C-alpha positions as CSV (number, residue, x, y, z in Angstrom):
1,M,106.4,98.8,101.8
2,K,102.9,98.6,102.2
3,K,101.2,97.8,99.0
4,I,100.1,100.0,96.5
5,H,96.7,99.3,95.1
6,G,95.6,99.8,92.2
7,L,93.1,99.9,89.1
8,M,93.1,98.4,85.3
9,L,91.2,99.8,82.2
10,V,90.3,96.3,80.1
11,G,87.7,95.9,77.5
12,C,85.1,93.3,77.2
13,S,85.1,89.7,79.4
14,G,83.9,86.9,78.9
15,L,82.1,87.0,81.9
16,A,80.1,89.4,80.8
17,L,76.4,88.2,81.1
18,A,75.9,89.8,77.7
19,G,78.9,90.0,74.8
20,C,80.1,93.4,74.2
21,G,78.9,94.6,70.6
22,P,80.7,97.2,68.0
23,T,78.7,100.2,69.8
24,D,76.1,100.6,72.9
25,I,72.6,101.0,71.5
26,A,70.5,103.1,73.9
27,S,67.2,101.3,74.9
28,P,64.1,103.1,74.2
29,G,62.9,102.6,77.5
30,T,60.1,101.2,79.4
31,G,58.8,104.5,81.0
32,G,59.9,103.4,84.3
33,N,57.2,100.4,84.2
34,V,57.5,99.0,87.5
35,V,56.4,95.2,88.0
36,I,55.0,94.1,91.2
37,N,55.0,91.3,93.2
38,P,52.1,89.7,94.3
39,T,51.1,90.0,98.1
40,P,52.6,86.7,100.0
41,T,50.3,84.3,100.6
42,P,50.2,82.9,104.5
43,T,51.2,79.5,104.7
44,P,48.1,77.1,106.5
45,T,49.9,76.4,109.3
46,P,48.9,77.1,113.5
47,T,51.2,80.3,113.2
48,P,51.1,81.9,109.4
49,T,54.2,82.4,107.3
50,P,54.6,84.7,104.7
51,T,56.3,83.4,101.4
52,T,58.5,85.4,99.6
53,S,57.6,85.5,95.5
54,P,60.1,85.0,93.0
55,V,62.0,88.5,91.5
56,V,59.7,88.9,88.3
57,A,62.6,90.9,86.0
58,A,61.1,94.3,84.6
59,A,60.4,94.4,81.0
60,G,62.7,96.2,79.8
61,C,65.2,98.9,80.7
62,P,64.1,102.7,81.2
63,T,65.6,105.6,79.6
64,I,68.3,107.8,80.9
65,E,69.3,111.8,80.9
66,D,72.4,110.5,79.3
67,P,72.2,110.2,75.2
68,T,74.2,106.6,74.7
69,G,71.7,105.4,77.1
70,L,71.4,101.9,78.8
71,T,71.7,98.7,76.7
72,D,69.5,95.9,77.2
73,A,71.4,93.2,78.4
74,G,68.3,90.6,78.2
75,T,67.9,88.9,81.6
76,V,69.6,86.5,84.4
77,T,68.1,84.2,86.3
78,S,69.4,83.0,90.1
79,A,67.5,80.7,93.1
80,Q,65.9,84.6,93.6
81,G,63.9,84.6,90.5
82,S,65.1,86.9,87.6
83,W,66.2,90.2,86.7
84,R,66.3,92.6,83.7
85,V,69.6,93.9,83.4
86,C,70.5,97.2,81.9
87,T,74.3,97.9,81.4
88,L,75.6,101.5,81.7
89,P,77.3,103.7,79.7
90,A,81.0,103.5,79.4
91,R,81.0,107.2,80.4
92,I,78.5,109.3,81.4
93,T,78.0,112.6,79.7
94,R,75.2,114.1,81.4
95,S,73.8,114.2,84.7
96,T,71.6,111.3,85.2
97,T,69.5,109.6,87.5
98,L,69.1,105.4,87.6
99,P,65.7,104.6,89.1
100,K,64.8,101.8,91.4
101,I,62.7,99.8,89.3
102,A,61.4,96.0,90.7
103,G,63.0,93.6,88.8
104,L,65.8,95.6,87.3
105,L,69.7,95.5,87.9
106,Y,72.5,98.0,86.1
107,S,75.6,96.5,84.9
108,I,79.1,97.8,85.7
109,N,80.5,96.5,82.9
110,G,84.5,97.7,82.8
111,R,85.4,101.0,83.4
112,V,82.6,103.1,83.7
113,D,83.5,107.2,84.3
114,V,81.3,109.7,85.8
115,G,82.0,112.8,83.9
116,T,85.9,113.5,82.7
117,D,88.5,114.5,84.6
118,A,88.3,118.8,85.3
119,G,91.6,119.2,85.9
120,F,93.5,120.3,89.0
121,S,92.1,123.8,89.8
122,S,89.2,124.3,88.1
123,T,85.9,124.8,89.7
124,S,83.7,123.3,87.0
125,T,80.9,120.5,88.5
126,G,80.6,118.8,85.9
127,V,77.9,115.8,85.6
128,T,76.1,113.9,88.8
129,L,74.9,110.4,89.0
130,T,72.1,110.5,91.4
131,I,71.6,106.8,91.9
132,Q,67.8,106.5,93.8
133,P,67.7,103.9,97.3
134,G,67.0,100.4,96.3
135,V,69.0,100.3,93.2
136,I,71.3,97.6,92.9
137,L,74.4,97.9,91.0
138,F,76.7,94.8,90.1
139,G,80.1,94.4,88.3
140,N,79.9,92.7,85.3
141,T,83.9,91.7,84.8
142,G,86.5,91.2,87.2
143,T,87.7,94.8,86.7
144,S,84.5,96.7,86.6
145,W,84.7,99.7,88.2
146,L,82.8,103.1,89.0
147,A,85.4,105.8,88.4
148,V,84.0,109.3,89.6
149,N,86.3,112.1,88.1
150,R,87.4,115.4,89.6
151,G,84.9,118.0,89.1
152,N,81.9,115.3,88.7
153,K,79.9,113.8,91.5
154,I,77.7,110.9,92.7
155,N,74.8,111.4,94.6
156,A,74.2,107.6,95.9
157,V,71.9,108.0,98.6
158,G,70.1,105.2,100.2
159,T,68.0,104.8,103.0
160,A,68.0,102.5,106.4
161,S,65.1,100.3,104.6
162,A,66.9,100.6,101.3
163,P,70.6,100.7,101.1
164,I,72.1,100.8,97.4
165,I,74.2,98.1,97.0
166,F,76.9,97.7,94.8
167,T,77.6,94.0,94.2
168,S,79.6,91.4,91.7
169,R,78.0,89.3,88.8
170,D,78.5,86.3,91.3
171,N,76.6,87.6,94.0
172,V,73.4,88.3,91.2
173,L,73.8,84.2,90.1
174,G,73.3,83.3,93.9
175,L,77.3,81.4,93.1
176,N,78.8,83.1,96.6
177,T,79.7,81.8,100.1
178,E,81.3,83.1,103.2
179,T,84.8,83.2,101.9
180,S,83.8,84.7,98.1
181,Q,86.0,88.0,97.6
182,G,87.7,90.0,95.0
183,Q,84.8,89.6,92.0
184,W,84.8,92.9,90.9
185,G,87.1,96.6,91.3
186,G,85.1,99.0,93.5
187,V,83.8,102.6,94.0
188,V,86.7,105.2,93.3
189,L,86.1,109.0,94.5
190,M,88.7,111.3,92.5
191,G,88.8,114.7,94.2
192,R,90.6,118.0,94.0
193,A,92.1,118.2,97.6
194,P,95.6,118.0,98.3
195,I,97.5,115.3,98.7
196,T,101.4,114.2,98.9
197,D,103.5,111.3,97.0
198,C,103.3,112.8,94.0
199,T,102.7,110.9,89.9
200,T,103.1,114.7,88.9
201,G,103.9,118.1,90.7
202,S,105.4,118.7,93.7
203,V,103.8,119.4,97.1
204,A,104.9,122.7,98.7
205,S,104.9,124.6,101.6
206,G,101.9,126.2,101.3
207,S,98.6,123.6,99.8
208,T,97.8,127.0,96.9
209,A,101.2,126.7,95.9
210,S,101.1,122.6,95.3
211,T,101.2,121.0,91.9
212,C,100.9,117.6,92.8
213,E,98.9,115.1,91.1
214,R,98.7,111.2,91.5
215,Q,97.8,108.7,89.2
216,T,95.2,106.4,90.0
217,E,97.7,102.8,90.0
218,G,96.9,100.2,87.2
219,S,94.6,102.4,85.1
220,A,95.5,102.1,81.4
221,D,93.7,105.5,81.0
222,P,94.6,108.8,83.4
223,A,92.3,108.4,85.7
224,L,93.9,111.9,88.2
225,Y,93.3,113.1,91.5
226,G,94.9,115.8,93.5
227,G,94.4,119.6,93.8
228,T,94.6,122.4,96.2
229,N,90.9,122.5,97.3
230,S,90.3,121.0,100.7
231,A,86.8,121.9,100.7
232,D,86.1,120.0,97.2
233,S,82.8,118.3,97.3
234,S,82.3,114.6,95.2
235,G,78.9,114.3,95.9
236,A,77.5,111.9,98.5
237,L,77.5,107.7,99.8
238,K,74.9,107.2,102.5
239,Y,73.1,103.7,103.6
240,V,75.4,102.5,101.0
241,Q,76.8,98.2,100.9
242,I,80.1,97.3,98.4
243,R,80.1,94.0,98.3
244,Y,82.9,91.1,97.1
245,S,85.2,93.8,95.5
246,G,89.0,93.8,95.5
247,Y,89.8,92.1,91.8
248,V,93.4,91.3,92.0
249,L,95.3,92.4,88.9
250,G,98.3,91.5,89.3
251,S,101.3,91.6,92.3
252,N,100.4,94.5,94.8
253,S,97.9,95.9,92.4
254,E,94.1,95.1,94.0
255,L,90.8,97.4,94.4
256,Q,89.5,98.4,97.7
257,A,85.8,98.3,98.3
258,L,85.7,102.0,98.6
259,T,88.8,104.2,97.7
260,L,88.8,108.0,98.3
261,E,91.1,110.0,96.4
262,G,92.1,113.8,97.4
263,V,88.7,113.4,98.1
264,G,87.1,117.3,99.9
265,S,85.3,117.9,103.0
266,G,82.6,118.8,101.1
267,T,81.3,115.3,100.2
268,E,79.5,113.0,102.6
269,L,80.1,110.0,103.2
270,D,77.8,108.0,105.6
271,Y,76.5,104.9,106.3
272,I,78.4,102.5,104.0
273,Q,79.3,99.0,105.2
274,S,82.4,96.9,103.1
275,Y,81.8,93.7,103.3
276,N,84.2,91.1,102.0
277,S,86.8,93.0,100.2
278,S,89.4,90.7,98.6
279,D,92.3,94.3,99.9
280,D,90.8,97.1,102.2
281,G,87.4,97.4,103.1
282,A,88.4,101.5,102.4
283,E,91.7,103.2,101.4
284,F,92.0,107.0,101.6
285,F,94.7,108.7,99.3
286,G,95.0,111.9,100.7
287,G,92.6,114.4,100.8
288,T,90.4,116.3,103.9
289,V,88.1,113.1,104.8
290,N,84.8,113.4,106.9
291,M,82.6,109.8,107.4
292,K,80.5,108.5,109.8
293,H,78.7,104.9,110.1
294,Y,81.4,102.8,108.3
295,I,81.7,99.4,108.5
296,S,84.3,96.9,107.3
297,V,83.7,93.3,107.4
298,G,85.9,90.2,105.9
299,A,88.4,92.5,104.7
300,D,91.4,90.8,103.5
301,D,94.0,93.4,104.1
302,D,93.1,96.2,106.3
303,S,89.7,97.0,107.7
304,L,90.9,101.0,107.2
305,D,94.2,102.2,105.1
306,M,94.9,105.7,105.2
307,D,98.1,107.4,103.7
308,T,99.3,109.9,100.7
309,G,98.6,113.2,103.7
310,V,95.1,112.5,104.6
311,Q,93.8,114.9,106.9
312,A,90.5,112.2,108.3
313,N,87.6,112.9,111.2
314,L,86.1,109.2,111.6
315,Q,83.2,108.6,113.9
316,Y,81.8,105.5,114.5
317,L,83.5,102.7,113.0
318,L,83.0,99.2,113.3
319,L,85.9,97.4,111.5
320,I,85.7,93.4,112.0
321,Q,87.6,90.6,110.3
322,R,86.9,87.1,109.3
323,S,88.3,84.2,111.1
324,G,91.7,83.3,109.8
325,A,91.3,86.1,107.4
326,G,92.8,89.6,107.2
327,D,96.1,91.7,108.4
328,T,95.7,94.9,110.6
329,L,92.5,96.4,111.3
330,M,94.0,99.9,110.9
331,E,97.2,100.8,108.6
332,L,97.4,104.4,108.9
333,D,100.8,106.4,107.2
334,S,102.2,108.8,105.0
335,N,104.1,106.6,103.1
336,G,107.3,107.1,103.7
337,N,107.6,110.4,102.5
338,E,108.5,112.2,105.3
339,S,109.7,115.4,103.9
340,Q,106.1,115.5,102.6
341,T,103.6,118.1,103.5
342,P,101.0,117.4,104.6
343,R,101.7,114.9,107.0
344,Q,98.3,112.0,107.9
345,V,96.7,113.8,110.8
346,S,94.0,111.4,111.5
347,R,91.4,111.7,114.4
348,I,89.3,108.2,115.1
349,A,86.6,108.6,117.4
350,N,84.3,105.8,118.9
351,F,85.8,102.6,117.5
352,T,85.2,99.1,117.8
353,A,87.9,97.0,116.1
354,I,88.1,93.5,116.1
355,Q,90.1,90.3,114.8
356,P,89.0,87.0,115.9
357,A,91.3,84.7,118.1
358,T,91.9,82.1,115.2
359,S,93.4,85.5,113.0
360,S,97.2,85.2,114.9
361,N,99.6,87.1,113.0
362,N,97.3,88.5,110.4
363,E,99.4,88.3,107.1
364,A,102.5,88.7,109.0
365,N,102.5,92.3,106.9
366,G,101.6,94.4,110.2
367,Q,101.6,92.0,112.9
368,A,99.5,94.0,115.3
369,A,95.9,94.6,115.3
370,L,96.8,99.0,114.5
371,F,99.8,99.5,112.4
372,F,101.0,102.9,111.9
373,R,103.9,104.3,110.3
374,G,105.3,106.7,108.1
375,N,104.9,109.7,110.2
376,S,101.4,109.8,110.2
377,D,100.0,112.1,113.1
378,I,97.2,109.2,114.8
379,N,94.7,110.4,117.3
380,L,92.6,107.8,118.6
381,Y,89.8,108.5,120.6
382,N,86.7,106.3,123.1
383,G,88.0,103.1,121.2
384,V,87.5,99.7,121.6
385,V,90.1,97.2,120.5
386,V,89.9,93.2,120.7
387,A,92.6,91.1,119.0
388,P,93.0,87.9,121.9
389,A,96.0,86.5,119.7
390,N,98.0,89.8,118.2
391,Q,99.9,92.7,119.6
392,C,97.8,95.7,119.9
393,I,99.7,98.6,118.2
394,R,102.9,98.1,116.4
395,M,104.6,101.6,115.3
396,N,107.3,102.1,112.6
397,G,110.1,105.0,113.7
398,S,111.4,106.2,110.7
399,G,114.0,107.9,112.3
400,G,114.9,111.8,112.1
401,T,113.3,114.8,113.7
402,A,109.6,113.6,112.0
403,S,108.3,110.5,113.4
404,S,104.7,108.8,113.6
405,T,102.9,109.9,116.7
406,L,100.0,108.6,118.9
407,T,97.3,110.2,121.0
408,A,95.0,108.4,122.8
409,R,92.2,109.3,125.4
410,S,89.9,106.6,126.8
411,V,90.9,103.9,124.1
412,V,90.5,100.5,126.2
413,M,92.8,97.3,124.3
414,S,92.4,93.6,124.9
415,C,95.4,91.8,123.1
416,A,98.4,89.5,123.6
417,G,100.9,89.7,126.0
418,T,101.7,91.6,128.6
419,G,103.6,94.7,129.4
420,D,105.2,96.3,127.0
421,D,105.1,92.6,125.3
422,R,101.5,94.2,123.9
423,F,103.5,96.5,121.5
424,I,105.5,96.2,118.8
425,G,108.3,99.4,117.6
426,T,110.0,98.8,114.7
427,G,112.5,101.0,112.7
428,A,113.4,103.6,115.4
429,Y,111.0,102.9,118.2
430,T,111.0,99.7,120.7
431,A,108.3,98.5,122.4
432,A,108.7,100.4,125.5
433,Q,108.7,103.5,123.4
434,V,105.1,102.3,121.8
435,A,103.4,101.3,124.9
436,G,104.6,104.8,126.4
437,F,103.1,106.6,123.3
438,F,99.8,104.8,124.7
439,G,100.3,105.5,127.6
440,S,98.3,102.7,129.5
441,G,97.1,103.9,132.7
442,A,96.3,107.1,131.7
443,N,93.7,109.5,130.0
444,N,91.5,106.6,130.6
445,N,93.7,104.6,128.3
446,N,93.9,100.8,129.2
447,A,96.3,98.2,127.4
448,G,95.1,94.6,129.6
449,F,91.3,95.9,129.1
450,A,89.0,92.6,130.2
451,S,86.1,93.1,127.1
452,T,82.7,92.1,127.9
453,L,81.2,92.7,124.4
454,A,78.0,91.2,123.5
455,S,76.7,90.3,120.2
456,L,80.3,90.2,119.0
457,Y,80.4,94.4,118.9
458,I,77.7,95.8,121.5
459,N,79.0,97.3,124.7
460,G,78.7,95.4,127.9
461,A,79.6,96.0,131.7
462,N,83.3,96.8,131.5
463,E,83.2,99.2,128.2
464,T,80.2,101.4,129.7
465,A,82.3,101.6,132.8
466,V,85.1,103.5,130.5
467,T,84.9,107.2,131.3
468,A,85.1,108.6,127.4
469,F,86.5,111.6,125.8
470,D,84.2,114.7,125.3
471,V,85.1,114.9,121.0
472,T,83.3,117.5,120.5
473,T,86.0,119.7,121.6
474,L,88.4,118.3,118.6
475,S,85.7,119.3,116.1
476,S,82.2,120.7,115.4
477,F,82.3,117.5,112.8
478,F,82.1,115.0,115.9
479,S,78.8,114.4,117.5
480,A,78.3,114.4,121.5
481,A,79.1,110.4,122.5
482,P,79.5,109.9,125.8
483,Y,80.7,106.0,126.0
484,V,83.8,104.4,124.5
485,G,83.2,101.8,121.0
486,A,80.6,102.3,118.3
487,V,77.8,100.8,119.7
488,R,76.3,102.2,123.3
489,N,74.3,99.1,124.4
490,S,71.3,96.9,122.9
491,S,69.2,100.1,122.2
492,D,71.7,101.7,119.7
493,T,71.2,100.1,116.4
494,W,72.3,102.4,114.2
495,Y,73.7,99.6,112.0
496,A,70.9,97.6,111.6
497,G,68.5,97.0,108.3
498,W,70.9,98.7,105.9
499,T,73.8,96.0,106.0
500,C,74.1,92.7,105.4
501,N,74.3,89.8,107.6
502,S,77.8,86.8,107.4
503,T,78.6,84.5,109.7
504,A,81.3,86.9,110.6
505,A,79.2,89.8,112.0
506,N,75.2,90.1,112.4
507,F,73.4,92.5,112.5
508,G,70.1,91.3,113.4
509,T,67.0,90.3,111.5
510,T,66.5,93.7,109.7
511,S,69.6,93.0,107.7
512,Q,69.5,90.4,104.8
513,S,72.1,87.5,104.3
514,C,75.1,89.5,102.2
515,T,74.7,86.4,99.9
516,L,71.4,87.3,99.0
517,L,69.9,90.5,96.9
518,P,66.7,91.9,98.0
519,T,63.8,91.3,96.0
520,T,61.7,94.5,97.2
């Protein structure tokens, strides 16, 4: 069985930048004062080089709409300068905006709830947490996480030049390296769209008759998700980085960078990077999810994990693992409950998925680059898979009349093995059957493709020569993309600027190192 990832509430930690008191003191605020760094002075050389001034801590914490307010936790200093630290309240009870102020960071100390659970079928709109472009938030303890409850929203919309960054305390202190991971929880959105694998209630033949709910595992207090509203909205995440997440709570109990639980199609998910999660880059538990421009770099488990009846449309994915780390690039299933509906139906288009040659056998769980099981219905379009040390696809057949299905169109793969040996069949499936499902040589699919990707993920001559499938025939969600893979050519730079760089993946000079924070 696949790992089930959970969440857990704890109190104050000795790792906190400032100790927790018996009560939260609302800051009187600074009125939104901004500290302006001085203009860099050119170095007196024949080729002037600008220098970066150290960050200057803001004078205090701003006043926010939530009546509890922010707690001024003093300042924190690293090689990059000093920041004022403003701790969020444990529960945000009124629609609130976190402004971008130079020299200021927002601390997530333990579990921070956005609103209160509105229940299974309520139409309540609750509260909205708005985060301005360029804001940096960090998990102050390992078990810190942001929980957006059902009926409430997050509005974290950055820009290409000013992304919103969720990261860890160690990242703030400048302690991280290329292998750092699992230093705080992550971002969790809980919605009211249909799910399976109920903690309470049951699924039914019609979604409106379902009473299925799940509890976010590992959470000490209720953190429920699920409902019957496929169009439910949990708000928006756009131009967002989530770094160093996935704190290990215990055996088979870890967090992801981004966890989407019963999230509906009204939620906007676009331009999201997960970096060095100790578990999955992102995991979807049910829901009706639409997402574009998703990048996962360095996930220590799966780059993309989807289960419990999710209905998903995804386009433009870069899935890149670190050398010698990670499990599968995709693990897609319905959690083994073959009789429950909805079955997972995922349509994934324009993806480039890469495992380094040094990542042989991954963690010996998925055993291949892509792993499909649990009677999921998987549809792949215009994809490029490069996994020279591993097989291409593993499928597990659960037996009976309901089994996982695979439809592939214009998908090319460079993997270990030859012929049917590029595939793995387990359970009721053989390798030959899985090879037949993929259908190399038909529908522009090729399991023996010679990859010519440049700069790790940019299409080369061989990728450009592949005839693409018209994904606009699938749904109005998909954009016209007459090419395979996530990045058409060197002029296609949708990934640049809002991402962070590492040895595993470099996104160009406009992106900064993941071990550093933006200083403006």
